[in-house]
C-alpha positions in Angstrom: 0.3 -0.1 -0.1 3.0 2.5 1.0 4.1 1.7 -3.2 0.9 2.6 -3.9 0.3 5.6 -2.2 4.0 6.5 -3.3 4.2 5.7 -6.6 0.2 7.0 -7.2 2.5 10.5 -7.0 3.4 9.7 -11.0 7.0 9.1 -12.7 9.3 9.3 -9.8 11.6 7.2 -10.8 14.7 9.6 -11.5 14.0 10.8 -7.3 13.1 7.2 -5.8 13.1 3.3 -6.4 11.7 1.0 -4.6 13.9 -2.5 -3.8 12.5 -5.3 -6.3 12.9 -7.7 -3.0 11.1 -7.7 -0.5 12.4 -8.5 3.5 9.7 -9.5 5.6 9.3 -11.1 9.0 6.1 -13.0 9.0 7.0 -16.2 6.4 6.4 -14.0 2.9 8.5 -13.1 0.9 12.3 -12.5 1.4 13.8 -12.8 5.0 13.8 -11.4 8.3 14.8 -8.1 8.7 16.2 -8.6 12.4 15.7 -5.2 14.0 18.4 -2.5 13.1 21.1 -4.4 12.9 19.8 -6.4 10.2 18.7 -3.1 8.0 22.1 -1.6 8.7 24.0 -5.2 7.4 21.1 -5.3 4.4 21.9 -1.3 4.1 25.9 -2.3 4.3 26.2 -5.7 2.6 24.0 -4.9 -0.1 23.4 -1.3 -1.1 27.0 -0.2 -0.6 27.4 3.3 -1.3 24.2 4.0 -2.3 21.6 5.7 -0.6 18.6 3.7 0.6 15.9 4.0 3.4 14.8 0.5 5.4 11.8 0.6 6.9 11.3 -2.1 9.3 9.0 -2.6 12.5 9.7 -3.6 16.3 7.5 -4.2 19.1 8.1 -2.1 22.6 5.3 -2.1 25.5 2.2 -3.8 23.3 3.0 -1.3 20.5 4.4 -1.4 17.5 6.9 1.1 16.0 7.9 1.6 12.8 11.2 2.5 12.3 13.6 3.9 9.5 17.6 3.1 8.7 18.5 6.3 6.3 21.5 4.7 5.4 24.1 7.2 3.7 21.2 9.4 2.9 22.0 12.7 5.4 25.3 13.3 7.2 25.8 12.7 11.0 27.1 14.4 13.4 29.4 11.8 14.4 30.3 10.4 11.4 28.1 7.3 10.8 26.8 6.3 7.3 23.2 5.2 8.7 21.1 6.4 11.3 18.1 5.2 12.9 15.0 7.5 12.8 11.4 5.9 14.6 8.7 7.2 12.2 5.4 6.3 14.5 4.6 4.0 17.3 0.9 2.9 16.6 -0.9 1.3 19.8 -4.1 0.9 21.3 -5.1 1.7 25.1 -8.5 3.8 24.4 -7.4 7.0 26.0 -4.5 8.8 23.6 -5.2 10.4 20.3 -2.4 11.2 17.2 0.7 12.9 18.8 3.0 14.1 16.1 6.5 14.8 16.9 8.3 18.2 16.2 10.6 17.8 13.5 11.3 18.3 9.8 10.7 14.5 8.8 7.0 13.6 9.4 7.0 11.2 12.4 4.7 10.7 15.6 5.7 10.3 19.4 2.4 8.3 19.6 -0.7 7.3 17.3 -3.5 5.3 19.6 -5.5 3.2 17.0 -8.7 3.2 19.1 -8.7 7.5 18.6 -9.4 6.7 15.1 -12.8 5.0 14.7 -14.1 4.1 10.9 -10.1 4.6 9.6 -8.6 1.6 7.7 -5.7 1.2 10.3 -3.7 -0.6 7.1 -3.9 2.9 5.9 -2.7 4.6 8.7 0.0 2.5 8.7 0.7 3.0 4.7 -0.1 7.0 5.2 2.7 7.4 7.8 5.1 5.6 6.1 4.8 7.1 3.3 4.6 10.8 4.5 8.1 10.1 5.8 9.6 8.3 2.3 8.4 11.2 0.3 9.9 14.1 2.5 13.0 12.4 3.3 13.5 12.1 -0.6 12.4 15.7 -1.1 14.7 16.3 1.9 17.8 14.2 0.2 17.2 16.3 -2.8 17.1 19.2 -2.1 20.2 19.4 0.0 22.1 17.0 -3.1 20.8 20.0 -6.0 19.3 23.4 -3.9 16.4 21.3 -5.2 13.2 19.5 -4.3 11.0 17.8 -6.8 8.1 18.2 -4.3 6.9 14.3 -3.8 5.1 14.8 -1.4 3.2 18.0 -1.8 2.8 16.6 -5.3 1.0 13.1 -3.7 -1.6 14.3 -1.8 -0.6 12.5 1.5 -0.3 15.8 3.3 -4.0 16.2 3.3 -4.1 12.5 4.1 -2.2 13.6 7.3 -4.3 16.4 8.0 -7.4 14.0 7.9 -6.0 11.6 10.2 -4.8 14.5 12.4 -7.9 15.6 12.8 -9.5 12.6 13.2 -7.3 11.8 16.5 -8.5 15.3 17.8 -12.1 14.4 16.9 -12.5 17.4 14.3 -13.7 17.9 11.5 -11.1 18.3 8.8 -10.8 21.7 7.6 -11.7 23.6 4.0 -7.3 25.2 4.2 -7.1 21.1 5.2 -8.6 19.4 2.5 -6.8 21.7 -0.6 -3.1 20.8 0.9 -3.3 24.3 3.6 0.0 26.0 4.9 1.7 22.0 3.7 1.4 23.0 0.2 2.3 26.7 0.5 5.7 26.5 2.5 6.6 23.7 -0.3 6.3 25.7 -2.8 8.2 29.1 -1.1 11.0 27.3 -0.5 11.5 26.4 -4.5 11.2 30.5 -4.7 13.9 30.5 -1.9 15.8 28.2 -4.8 15.4 30.9 -7.3 17.2 33.3 -5.6 13.8 35.0 -3.5 13.1 35.9 -0.3 9.8 34.8 0.8 7.0 36.1 3.8 3.9 34.8 4.5 1.7 35.7 6.6 -2.4 35.1 7.8 -5.0 38.3 6.3 -8.2 39.1 7.4 -11.2 36.2 6.2 -8.3 33.1 6.3 -6.6 34.8 3.4 -3.0 34.0 3.0 -0.4 36.6 1.9 2.6 35.5 0.1 5.2 38.3 -1.0 8.4 37.0 -2.7 11.0 40.0 -2.9 14.7 40.0 -4.9 14.8 39.7 -8.8 11.4 40.4 -8.7 8.8 42.0 -6.7 5.8 39.5 -6.6 2.9 39.0 -4.0 0.0 36.8 -4.4 -3.3 36.4 -2.1 -4.4 32.9 -1.5 -7.9 31.7 -0.4 -8.0 29.2 2.3 -8.7 26.2 -0.5 -5.5 26.6 -2.1 -4.6 25.5 -4.4 -8.1 23.8 -5.3 -8.9 27.2 -6.8 -6.4 29.5 -7.9 -4.5 32.5 -6.4 -7.2 35.5 -5.5 -4.4 38.4 -6.5 -0.9 38.2 -8.4 1.3 40.9 -8.6 4.5 40.9 -10.3 6.7 44.1 -10.0 3.7 46.2 -10.0 1.9 44.3 -12.5 -1.7 42.7 -11.4 -2.7 39.1 -13.4 -5.6 38.2 -13.9 -6.2 34.2 -13.7 -9.2 32.5 -15.8 -10.0 30.0 -13.2 -11.1 27.7 -15.9 -7.5 27.6 -16.9 -6.9 26.6 -12.9 -6.3 22.8 -11.5 -4.8 21.7 -8.9 -2.0 20.3 -10.0 -0.6 24.4 -11.2 1.2 25.8 -8.3 3.1 29.6 -7.8 5.6 28.8 -9.6 4.1 28.0 -12.2 2.6 31.1 -12.9 6.4 33.0 -11.7 8.1 30.7 -14.7 5.5 31.7 -17.2 5.4 35.3 -15.8 9.0 36.5 -14.8 12.6 35.0 -16.2 15.9 35.9 -14.7 16.9 38.3 -17.0 13.7 40.2 -16.5 11.1 39.7 -19.1 
């Protein structure tokens, strides 16, 4: 299911490949992964010098924990070639909720599956792992090339996470969450930074979001709380107002597309 979610983004083979051999601890195809040592051995022996992410599960205090070994993906402070990263702890005790960890990669201190009635538990696990893989891949390519493929935003997994968090709090997803919200906008703002812009964002009245990019050009956007389901409400580049026809817009479009179509580094 994780593979289906991630590859549903489209052709991502230039950024991320899945191993053709499954490693299973339940008697299925492949072989047992004996925790972190086993995952590190696979990375060292079979994927030597290749950046790899190996996801495996452990049992801990009546919970299942999804972990990842990131081998030669990010530099570590102690110079080690691999990092152990806990993705999520799944448990059932009836009194908890969805508790995200702080950090740049999506991870969860705890997810009480009993707090998510009506949600397929396979989807919960698959969504959290897919989110981690996509965000880690985006971060890897951004650090390596200065540009991100933006797989996390393109996949729609962020919207699933918003729904998961809202369900864990017992609230309905907001309009902004359904459309991608701040997560999508932050990703696109990051791509503007790569192009040499300084970017500031602010919450305006009536749930609107303002985005101001300065540098090679002065660009201003006003976005509705359902962006990218609807186009920006206002766009200005170097003081020139640009009107967008809603019929020409789709959720696959982005403010990056607007900037690239209306502005080039030579000033045209």
